[in-house]
Residue, then its C-alpha position, 0 to 999 in steps of 0.5 A: x894468735x892461733x894458740x891463744x884461740x885454742x887455749x880460749x876454746x879449751x877453757x870454755x870446754x872445761x867451763x861448761x863441763x865443770x861449772x855446774x859441778x863447782x856450783x853444786x859443791x858451793x851450794x853444799x856448803x850454803x847455810x841457806x836452803x834457797x839457792x838464790x842467796x848465800x847464807x854463810x858457810x856450814x857443814x850442816x847438810x853433810x851432818x844431815x846427810x849422815x843422819x839420813x838412814x834411807x840415803x845411807x842404806x841406798x849408798x850401802x846397796x849401791x856399793x855392795x852391788x857395784x863391787x860384787x857385780x864388777x868382780x863377777x863380771x871381771x872374772x867372767x869377762x876375763x875367762x871369755x877373753x881367754x876362751x875367744x882367743x883360742x877360737x878361729x878368727x871368724x868365730x871370734x869376730x862374730x862373738x865379739x860383735x854379739x858382745x858389743x850389742x848390749x853396749x850399743x843397745x838402748x838401756x831402756x830396752x835392756x832394762x825392760x828385757x831383763x824385767x820380763x826375763x825375771x818375771x818369766x823365771x818367777x824371780x822375786x825382784x830385789x837386790x838379787x835381780x839388780x845384781x844379775x842385771x848389773x853383771x849382765x851389762x858389765x861383762x861386755x865392758x870388761x871384754x872390751x878392756x881385756x881383749x886388746x891386752x889379750x891380743x898383745x900377748x906372745x903365745x910362745x911364753x905360755x907354751x914355753x912355761x908348759x914345756x918347762x913343766x908348769x901346769x896350765x893353771x900355773x902357766x896362766x897365773x905366772x905368765x899370762x895373768x900379769x900381762x893381762x892385769x892392767x886390762x883386768x883392772x881397767x875392766x873392773x873399774x869401768x864395770x864398777x863405775x857403770x854399776x855405780x852410775x846406772x839408773x834405768x836398768x836398776x829402775x826396772x829390776x829393783x822391785x819395791x822397797x829396794x833403792x840404790x843411790x840413783x833411784x833414791x835421788x830420783x825419788x827425792x828429786x820428785x819431792x824437791x831437791x834437798x841440800x843433802x843431795x848437794x852434799x851427797x853429790x859432792x862426796x861422790x865427785x870428790x871420791x871419784x876424783x881422788x880415785x882417778x888421781x891415785x890410779x894415774x899417780x901409780x903408773x908414774x911412780x912405777x916409771x920413775x928411774x930406780x937407782x942401780x947399785x953396782 
């Protein structure tokens, strides 16, 4: 009886989580513009989506900013983790607390603060200011992903590589970097996802004439939700789902037993 209740409870959780997404996906194939009735199966809204130049431009801006900001934030965050590891425990704890503040801070406060900073610096709002903003709020997430892996490292292996004649750079990339790679990849994916999803900070730092998907969808929703938005949301969800499946299948293949030939 208890196991049945647990299964029903879990089923309700998944129902509330994914029923709205399933509804959206079904409506993206609805030939009728109204959501009240089913007008037949069609790919018309997907065709209309790829003919919409403004949405495609916003998609290109979003992907460009997400990839560049995630990469730069990953590099900076990884270097910061290496630097903090060499600090004293008290100094490291204080610095970690400071890096956690942007994650706990309200996004609207961060967005307004960055907007005022860019105004005071005389920067022109556009893709550059959005990119700087995304790099700024992505760095703490990278540090959060890489630092636990950094703490698990055995410093003796790095020192042994130095004793064997390797330079500091070679020892890092041959000994330290492979162990940090899972955390670095997790930090990159998290930064990419946060950048892809961000609206509030982007809204305050984007300037006129520049849009990402989040700000474009917000603008379109104010005019009325078009069926193309259902198609776009479906494609984003399916893409993220495929990426998650690929990421989770890779470790399983690596753990698979290999035949050892004697």
